[in-house]
DSSP file (Angstrom, degrees, kcal/mol; ACC not computed):
  #  RESIDUE AA STRUCTURE BP1 BP2  ACC     N-H-->O    O-->H-N    N-H-->O    O-->H-N    TCO  KAPPA ALPHA  PHI   PSI    X-CA   Y-CA   Z-CA
    1    1 A M              0   0    0      0, 0.0    63,-2.3     0, 0.0     2,-0.4   0.000 360.0 360.0 360.0 129.5    8.7   -5.0   -7.0
    2    2 A S  E     -a   64   0A   0     61,-0.2     2,-0.4    63,-0.0    63,-0.2  -0.930 360.0-163.2-116.0 133.2    8.2   -1.3   -6.2
    3    3 A F  E     -a   65   0A   0     61,-3.0    63,-2.5    -2,-0.4     2,-0.4  -0.898  13.9-133.5-115.9 146.0    4.9    0.3   -5.1
    4    4 A T  E     -a   66   0A   0     -2,-0.4     2,-0.6    61,-0.2    17,-0.3  -0.811  11.4-151.2 -96.8 134.6    4.0    3.9   -5.1
    5    5 A V  E     -a   67   0A   0     61,-3.0    63,-2.1    -2,-0.4     2,-0.5  -0.931  11.4-164.6-106.4 113.9    2.3    5.4   -2.0
    6    6 A Q  E     -B   18   0B   0     12,-2.9    12,-2.4    -2,-0.6     2,-0.4  -0.851   7.3-163.2 -99.5 132.8    0.0    8.3   -2.9
    7    7 A I  E     +B   17   0B   0     -2,-0.5     2,-0.3    10,-0.2    10,-0.2  -0.925  13.5 169.2-121.0 138.5   -1.2   10.5    0.0
    8    8 A E  E     -B   16   0B   0      8,-2.1     8,-2.7    -2,-0.4     2,-0.6  -0.987  28.3-131.2-141.1 151.4   -4.0   13.0    0.3
    9    9 A R  E     -B   15   0B   0     -2,-0.3     6,-0.2     6,-0.2     5,-0.1  -0.921  25.7-138.1-103.6 127.2   -5.6   14.8    3.1
   10   10 A E    >   -     0   0    0      4,-3.2     3,-1.8    -2,-0.6     6,-0.0  -0.306  25.5-107.2 -76.4 163.4   -9.3   14.7    3.3
   11   11 A E  T 3  S+     0   0    0      1,-0.3    -1,-0.1     2,-0.1    -2,-0.0   0.786 119.9  58.7 -62.9 -27.2  -11.5   17.7    4.1
   12   12 A D  T 3  S-     0   0    0      2,-0.1    -1,-0.3     1,-0.0     3,-0.1   0.429 122.8-104.4 -83.7   1.8  -12.3   16.3    7.5
   13   13 A G  S <  S+     0   0    0     -3,-1.8    -2,-0.1     1,-0.4     2,-0.1   0.236  79.8 128.6  98.2 -13.8   -8.5   16.2    8.3
   14   14 A R        -     0   0    0     -5,-0.1    -4,-3.2     1,-0.1     2,-0.4  -0.372  53.6-130.6 -72.2 156.0   -8.0   12.5    7.9
   15   15 A W  E     -BC   9  29B   0     14,-2.9    14,-2.2    -6,-0.2     2,-0.4  -0.849  16.2-160.2-105.5 144.8   -5.2   11.2    5.7
   16   16 A I  E     -BC   8  28B   0     -8,-2.7    -8,-2.1    -2,-0.4     2,-0.4  -0.995   3.3-167.4-126.7 130.5   -5.7    8.6    3.0
   17   17 A A  E     -BC   7  27B   0     10,-2.8    10,-2.5    -2,-0.4     2,-0.4  -0.955   8.4-173.1-117.6 135.9   -2.8    6.5    1.5
   18   18 A E  E     -BC   6  26B   0    -12,-2.4   -12,-2.9    -2,-0.4     8,-0.2  -0.965  23.2-149.3-132.1 145.4   -3.3    4.4   -1.6
   19   19 A I    >   -     0   0    0      6,-2.5     3,-2.0    -2,-0.4     6,-0.4  -0.888  15.3-167.7-110.4  95.1   -1.1    1.9   -3.5
   20   20 A P  T 3  S+     0   0    0      0, 0.0    -1,-0.1     0, 0.0   -15,-0.1   0.774  82.5  62.8 -59.5 -27.5   -2.3    2.4   -7.1
   21   21 A E  T 3  S+     0   0    0    -17,-0.3   -18,-0.0     1,-0.2   -19,-0.0   0.663 104.3  51.3 -72.7 -13.8   -0.5   -0.8   -8.3
   22   22 A L  S X  S-     0   0    0     -3,-2.0     3,-2.3     3,-0.2    -3,-0.3  -0.830  92.3-136.9-123.3  91.3   -2.7   -2.8   -6.0
   23   23 A P  T 3  S+     0   0    0      0, 0.0     3,-0.1     0, 0.0    -2,-0.1  -0.158  87.1  19.7 -51.0 133.3   -6.4   -1.9   -6.7
   24   24 A G  T 3  S+     0   0    0      1,-0.2     2,-1.2    -4,-0.0     0, 0.0   0.334  87.1 126.1  90.3  -6.9   -8.4   -1.5   -3.5
   25   25 A V    <   +     0   0    0     -3,-2.3    -6,-2.5    -6,-0.4     2,-0.3  -0.731  32.7 127.2 -89.9  99.0   -5.3   -1.1   -1.3
   26   26 A L  E     -C   18   0B   0     -2,-1.2     2,-0.3    -8,-0.2    -8,-0.2  -0.986  32.5-170.4-147.9 152.8   -6.0    2.2    0.6
   27   27 A A  E     -C   17   0B   0    -10,-2.5   -10,-2.8    -2,-0.3     2,-0.3  -0.999  13.8-138.6-148.3 145.4   -6.0    3.1    4.2
   28   28 A Y  E     +C   16   0B   0     -2,-0.3     2,-0.3   -12,-0.2   -12,-0.2  -0.688  22.3 175.9 -98.6 156.3   -7.0    6.1    6.4
   29   29 A G  E     -C   15   0B   0    -14,-2.2   -14,-2.9    -2,-0.3     6,-0.1  -0.985  40.4-126.8-153.7 157.2   -5.1    7.4    9.3
   30   30 A S  S    S+     0   0    0     -2,-0.3     2,-0.3   -16,-0.2    -1,-0.1   0.690 102.5  35.4 -77.9 -17.9   -5.4   10.3   11.7
   31   31 A T  S  > S-     0   0    0    -16,-0.1     4,-2.1     1,-0.1     5,-0.2  -0.895  88.3-115.1-128.3 162.8   -1.8   11.3   10.8
   32   32 A R  H  > S+     0   0    0     -2,-0.3     4,-2.3     1,-0.2     5,-0.2   0.931 117.3  49.9 -60.6 -46.3    0.1   11.0    7.5
   33   33 A A  H  > S+     0   0    0      1,-0.2     4,-2.7     2,-0.2    -1,-0.2   0.883 108.7  51.9 -61.7 -39.3    2.5    8.5    9.0
   34   34 A E  H  > S+     0   0    0      2,-0.2     4,-2.3     1,-0.2    -1,-0.2   0.912 110.3  48.5 -65.6 -41.9   -0.4    6.3   10.3
   35   35 A A  H  X S+     0   0    0     -4,-2.1     4,-2.3     2,-0.2   -18,-0.2   0.921 113.1  47.4 -63.3 -44.2   -2.1    6.2    6.9
   36   36 A I  H  X S+     0   0    0     -4,-2.3     4,-2.6     2,-0.2     5,-0.2   0.937 112.3  49.0 -63.4 -47.5    1.2    5.3    5.1
   37   37 A A  H  X S+     0   0    0     -4,-2.7     4,-2.3     1,-0.2    -1,-0.2   0.912 112.4  48.6 -59.9 -43.0    2.0    2.6    7.6
   38   38 A S  H  X S+     0   0    0     -4,-2.3     4,-2.2     2,-0.2    -1,-0.2   0.896 111.8  48.3 -65.0 -41.0   -1.5    1.1    7.3
   39   39 A A  H  X S+     0   0    0     -4,-2.3     4,-2.6     2,-0.2    -2,-0.2   0.910 112.0  49.7 -66.7 -41.3   -1.4    1.1    3.5
   40   40 A K  H  X S+     0   0    0     -4,-2.6     4,-2.3     2,-0.2    -2,-0.2   0.912 110.9  49.7 -63.1 -42.5    2.1   -0.5    3.5
   41   41 A A  H  X S+     0   0    0     -4,-2.3     4,-1.9    -5,-0.2    -2,-0.2   0.924 112.4  47.3 -63.2 -44.0    0.9   -3.2    5.9
   42   42 A L  H  X S+     0   0    0     -4,-2.2     4,-2.2     2,-0.2    -2,-0.2   0.904 110.1  52.8 -64.1 -41.5   -2.2   -3.9    3.8
   43   43 A A  H  X S+     0   0    0     -4,-2.6     4,-2.6     1,-0.2    -2,-0.2   0.908 108.4  50.8 -60.6 -41.7   -0.1   -4.0    0.6
   44   44 A L  H  X S+     0   0    0     -4,-2.3     4,-2.6     1,-0.2    -1,-0.2   0.875 108.5  51.9 -65.0 -37.2    2.2   -6.6    2.2
   45   45 A R  H  X S+     0   0    0     -4,-1.9     4,-2.3     2,-0.2    -1,-0.2   0.908 110.5  48.4 -64.0 -41.2   -0.7   -8.7    3.2
   46   46 A V  H  X S+     0   0    0     -4,-2.2     4,-2.3     2,-0.2    -2,-0.2   0.932 112.9  47.4 -65.3 -45.0   -2.0   -8.7   -0.4
   47   47 A V  H  X S+     0   0    0     -4,-2.6     4,-2.6     2,-0.2    -2,-0.2   0.921 112.0  50.5 -61.2 -44.7    1.4   -9.6   -1.8
   48   48 A A  H  X S+     0   0    0     -4,-2.6     4,-2.6     1,-0.2    -1,-0.2   0.904 110.1  50.1 -60.0 -42.7    1.7  -12.4    0.8
   49   49 A D  H  X S+     0   0    0     -4,-2.3     4,-1.7     2,-0.2    -1,-0.2   0.904 110.7  49.5 -63.1 -41.7   -1.7  -13.7   -0.2
   50   50 A R  H  <>S+     0   0    0     -4,-2.3     5,-3.2     2,-0.2     6,-0.8   0.908 111.6  48.8 -64.7 -41.9   -0.7  -13.7   -3.9
   51   51 A L  H ><5S+     0   0    0     -4,-2.6     3,-1.3     4,-0.2    -2,-0.2   0.928 109.8  51.9 -61.4 -44.5    2.5  -15.5   -3.2
   52   52 A E  H 3<5S+     0   0    0     -4,-2.6    -1,-0.2     1,-0.3    -2,-0.2   0.839 115.0  42.1 -61.2 -34.3    0.7  -18.1   -1.1
   53   53 A H  T 3<5S-     0   0    0     -4,-1.7    -1,-0.3    -5,-0.2    -2,-0.2   0.275 114.7-111.5-100.5  11.2   -1.8  -18.7   -3.9
   54   54 A G  T < 5S+     0   0    0     -3,-1.3    -3,-0.2    -4,-0.3    -4,-0.1   0.745  85.6 117.4  71.5  23.2    0.7  -18.7   -6.7
   55   55 A E      < +     0   0    0     -5,-3.2    -4,-0.2    -6,-0.2    -5,-0.1   0.434  41.0 108.3-102.6  -1.6   -0.6  -15.4   -8.2
   56   56 A A  S    S-     0   0    0     -6,-0.8     3,-0.1     1,-0.1     4,-0.0  -0.414  79.7 -95.3 -77.3 152.1    2.5  -13.2   -7.7
   57   57 A K    >   -     0   0    0      1,-0.1     3,-1.0    -2,-0.1    -1,-0.1  -0.329  48.5 -97.2 -62.5 147.0    4.5  -12.1  -10.7
   58   58 A A  T 3  S+     0   0    0      1,-0.2     3,-0.1    -3,-0.1    -1,-0.1  -0.356 107.2  31.4 -64.1 145.2    7.6  -14.3  -11.5
   59   59 A G  T 3  S+     0   0    0      1,-0.2     2,-0.9    -3,-0.1    -1,-0.2   0.630  72.1 159.2  84.0  13.9   10.8  -13.0  -10.1
   60   60 A L    <   +     0   0    0     -3,-1.0    -1,-0.2     1,-0.2     3,-0.1  -0.599   8.5 145.9 -72.7 107.6    9.4  -11.3   -7.0
   61   61 A H        +     0   0    0     -2,-0.9     2,-0.3     1,-0.3    -1,-0.2   0.596  61.7  13.9-116.8 -20.4   12.4  -11.1   -4.7
   62   62 A A        -     0   0    0     -3,-0.2     2,-0.4     2,-0.0    -1,-0.3  -0.989  57.6-142.3-155.4 156.6   11.8   -7.8   -2.8
   63   63 A V        +     0   0    0     -2,-0.3     2,-0.3    -3,-0.1   -61,-0.2  -0.992  22.9 175.9-124.4 131.4    9.1   -5.3   -2.1
   64   64 A A  E     -a    2   0A   0    -63,-2.3   -61,-3.0    -2,-0.4     2,-0.4  -0.958  15.9-147.8-133.8 154.0    9.9   -1.5   -1.9
   65   65 A F  E     -a    3   0A   0     -2,-0.3     2,-0.4   -63,-0.2   -61,-0.2  -0.947  11.2-173.3-122.2 142.3    7.7    1.5   -1.4
   66   66 A K  E     -a    4   0A   0    -63,-2.5   -61,-3.0    -2,-0.4     2,-0.2  -0.989  25.5-117.7-133.2 145.1    8.2    5.1   -2.8
   67   67 A A  E      a    5   0A   0     -2,-0.4   -61,-0.2   -63,-0.2   -63,-0.0  -0.541 360.0 360.0 -79.6 143.9    6.3    8.2   -2.1
   68   68 A A              0   0    0    -63,-2.1   -62,-0.1    -2,-0.2    -1,-0.1   0.411 360.0 360.0 -98.6 360.0    4.4    9.9   -4.9
């Protein structure tokens, strides 16, 4: 399963990273790298929760991230 990480810089200087394939998964950071790391960590938590509750898509063997 591959997820896209979309990055934007807010007017106040903060960075926001979003994973569009997982609605609601977005994270702010004071740096670009911090925002990306936080969004990836949150995405992994969501995937783990779905696996634990049997809600993940069949055939989920790996998770990858790509920049948009």
